[in-house]
C-alpha positions as CSV (number, residue, x, y, z in Angstrom):
1,X,0.0,0.0,0.0
2,X,1.2,3.5,-0.8
3,X,0.4,6.3,1.6
4,X,0.7,9.8,0.4
5,X,0.8,12.6,2.9
6,X,0.8,16.4,2.2
7,X,0.9,19.3,4.6
8,X,-0.8,22.5,3.7
9,X,0.6,25.0,6.1
10,X,-1.3,28.4,6.7
11,X,0.5,31.6,7.3
12,X,-1.1,33.8,9.8
13,X,-2.5,36.0,7.1
14,X,-4.0,33.2,5.3
15,X,-5.4,31.7,8.5
16,X,-7.1,35.1,9.2
17,X,-8.6,35.0,5.7
18,X,-9.9,31.5,6.3
19,X,-11.4,32.5,9.6
20,X,-13.3,35.7,8.3
21,X,-16.5,33.7,7.6
22,X,-16.5,32.2,11.2
23,X,-16.2,35.8,12.5
24,X,-19.0,37.0,10.2
25,X,-21.2,34.1,11.4
26,X,-20.6,35.2,15.0
27,X,-21.6,38.8,14.0
28,X,-18.0,40.1,14.8
29,X,-15.9,42.4,12.6
30,X,-14.1,40.5,9.9
31,X,-11.1,42.8,10.2
32,X,-10.3,43.0,13.9
33,X,-7.3,44.9,15.1
34,X,-4.8,42.1,15.4
35,X,-1.8,42.1,17.5
36,X,-0.9,38.4,17.3
37,X,-2.2,35.1,16.3
38,X,-1.6,32.1,18.6
39,X,-1.9,28.5,17.1
40,X,-1.6,25.8,19.6
41,X,-2.9,22.6,20.8
42,X,-5.5,22.8,23.7
43,X,-5.8,20.6,26.8
44,X,-7.4,17.8,24.7
45,X,-4.6,17.8,22.1
46,X,-6.9,19.7,19.5
47,X,-5.8,22.5,17.4
48,X,-7.0,25.8,18.7
49,X,-6.5,29.5,17.5
50,X,-6.5,32.8,19.5
51,X,-6.6,36.3,17.9
52,X,-5.0,38.7,20.2
53,X,-6.2,42.2,19.5
54,X,-4.1,45.3,19.6
55,X,-7.0,47.5,21.0
56,X,-7.1,45.5,24.3
57,X,-10.4,43.9,23.5
58,X,-11.1,40.2,24.5
59,X,-8.9,37.6,22.6
60,X,-11.0,35.9,20.0
61,X,-11.0,32.1,20.5
62,X,-11.6,29.4,17.8
63,X,-12.0,25.7,18.6
64,X,-10.6,22.9,16.6
65,X,-14.0,22.3,14.8
66,X,-14.2,25.9,13.7
67,X,-10.5,26.0,12.5
68,X,-10.9,22.8,10.7
69,X,-14.1,23.8,8.7
70,X,-12.5,27.2,8.0
71,X,-9.4,25.9,6.5
72,X,-11.1,23.2,4.6
73,X,-13.5,25.7,3.1
74,X,-10.8,28.1,2.4
75,X,-8.8,25.4,0.5
76,X,-11.9,24.7,-1.6
77,X,-12.5,28.4,-2.3
78,X,-8.8,28.8,-3.3
79,X,-8.9,25.7,-5.6
80,X,-6.4,23.7,-3.4
81,X,-6.9,20.0,-4.5
82,X,-8.2,17.9,-1.7
83,X,-9.0,14.2,-2.7
84,X,-12.4,13.2,-1.4
85,X,-11.4,10.0,-0.1
86,X,-8.4,11.4,1.9
87,X,-8.0,11.4,5.6
88,X,-7.8,15.2,6.8
89,X,-6.4,16.3,10.1
90,X,-5.4,19.5,11.8
91,X,-1.9,19.9,13.2
92,X,0.5,22.4,14.3
93,X,3.8,23.0,12.3
94,X,6.1,25.4,14.0
95,X,3.8,28.3,14.9
96,X,1.2,27.7,12.1
97,X,-2.0,25.6,11.6
98,X,-1.5,22.9,9.0
99,X,-4.1,20.7,7.2
100,X,-2.6,17.2,6.8
101,X,-4.0,15.3,3.8
102,X,-3.5,11.6,3.7
103,X,-4.4,9.3,0.9
104,X,-3.9,5.5,0.7
105,X,-3.6,3.8,-2.7
106,X,-2.7,0.5,-4.2
107,X,-2.4,-2.9,-2.6
108,X,0.3,-4.5,-0.6
109,X,2.2,-6.8,-2.9
110,X,5.7,-8.0,-2.4
111,X,5.8,-10.3,-5.4
112,X,6.8,-13.1,-3.2
113,X,4.4,-16.0,-2.7
114,X,4.5,-16.9,1.2
115,X,5.1,-20.5,0.3
116,X,8.4,-19.5,-1.2
117,X,10.0,-18.1,1.7
């Protein structure tokens, strides 16, 4: 079996673009005054994102489900190929959110019959 794995890493700027629909759905500004973006694993090992604002307002928090849907939809909107049958997982790569895409193909075949060993 062949396993293909691809990491799609989001810069902070691209992550903010991806999260804009979530902000809009919450009725919040889609252009908050950003000071910092913090992407990390929460207590349960899931990816979370915090938008720290420069105006002293409360930090905007996004859970793994929101981040996952946002980056997946952003990839689709941007025309990034995502195979339908692939396994998709959020991860942290350095300081950034990554969408890991894994696809299995082919069959295991060593070309050696077990009786010949």
